[in-house]
Phi, psi and omega in degrees: 000327180287346179286329184294313174303325173302310180297316176298326178289322182298312181302314181294327181286316172301323171299315178294311176301323180288327172291319179292326180290317177300318177301315182293325179293316171295318176301320184288325179296315181290323179290327171287331169304318184293322179292315183293320176303312184289319185294316180296324177289322170295324174300316183289325176290339185280342171235075191297321181296311181295326179291311175306317177300309178304308183299317182305308174308313183290321182299314181288329172300312184284331181287344179294313172301325174295322177292320182288328175295325176296320183293317182293322183295321182284324175300319177309311182291323186289323181290326173294318179298317189269002171122019175301327177248038191286168181291150169277124185264122182256118186254123175276160183297145177301144181086004171279136185264185185292330179293320176297317174291322174297316185290315177295330174296316181298312183296316185288323178296341176279001178288147188280348184254016175241137180271334179177153173231139184233131187266124181248122187278159173311317180298320175296318173298321177294322176298319179295320177301315183299329182286337177288140182292126179106345189259343190289316181299321180288320183295332181288336182285348187276141182275325178222174184273107183267000181288141183271175166294144178227134176257123177263102184269122180259105172300154179291145182303329181287355184283138169275178182300319180298320177297317174297319181294328174295320182298316180302321177295321177287331175290321177306320183286359186284147188287139175088358181272131176261322181206144175237119183257122183227147170266025186308316185297315184295319182298322179294322181290321177298318182290324176303316186292321181288326175299315176297316180297319180302317178294322174300318177297324177289323175293315181298322174300315178302305184297315179288328172298318176297329179291321174299321179293319178297314185297316178291316176299314178299318181292319186286334179297312175301316181296316178294326178297334182269353176231038181300315184304310183302312184296325177294317181298316179303315181282338170297318191269007170105005170302137179277164176305306176307325178296315182287326187282337186307302176311320183286331178290319179288329175297318177294320176300322174297308183305313179295315186297310183288329168301315178293326173296321172300323172298318174302311183300317178304312179304312183287338173294320175300318175304313184290329185286342182273356187293300186301314178303313183298322182294324181292319178295321179294325185291327176290338179251022173070037175078015186275344187262144176207141179277147175243137176272168177296134178304147181299322184299324186290316179291332179267339176279344180299303178303322177294323182284327177292328175298321178294325178294322178295325185285334182287313182296322182287322183293317180288317177292313182292326178293322174301308182299317182288333173293328174300310185295317179292000000 
């Protein structure tokens, strides 16, 4: 009976020693991560010119996709303001009265793909023509008003170009309609250009992200090549590859993080530089145009994504270099 408590006590002692050993191992691992992060940062700050050059190259490379994304977003807004979703003009046949126009406007307004309908009287059309330069004299020579009633049909914003074209076809088939005027072809061209632009931005972002990975990888490669003797000594005394590699991984993270911050700052600077020209352009369009900036989440995510790219570049190059040293 006395043997069992001894076995249990020995097991408890071994378990306690194992837990203490595991705690020391985890503590040492965390301590080395802290040391690697701070040591790599001090090393980068110790050579400010080279670090600044590398960070600037990464920042400018990553700022280009942000700039194009900003440009496309504002082209989209300009298209909306200048008529990408402008109303479809439905011209009634000559001789149709106000009651017919109002009844047809009510029927069209009840469609699920229509946001609203505005009835424009012949007199309103005449007033708009009179306000245009060069028309006022000719209009005074007319004995009566030849203009018909016009319905300005506003499609819902969620409609794509195909759905708007279906709406136009349905409006042409309405009784009493003489002609339907739509900017569908222009809208389709703009949508196609924006789609192409989005694809170009995606490809550009991928290529420039790869460029950032290569820049960080080459910088880390040069750093490792300059410390081959030190790395050889560490590996001779039993240091593992992850232990030796860790400071260089943090160096890649720092390069990427600082490069991402530069990219976000450059994007914000571009955005601010556009404010004055857009204000002048907006004044020319009666205040309908406005500039939209990059979303805050994108500006904050850029340094994080760049840090990840830096880690990838450092990880790939350091693994290859350390295999050569070993």
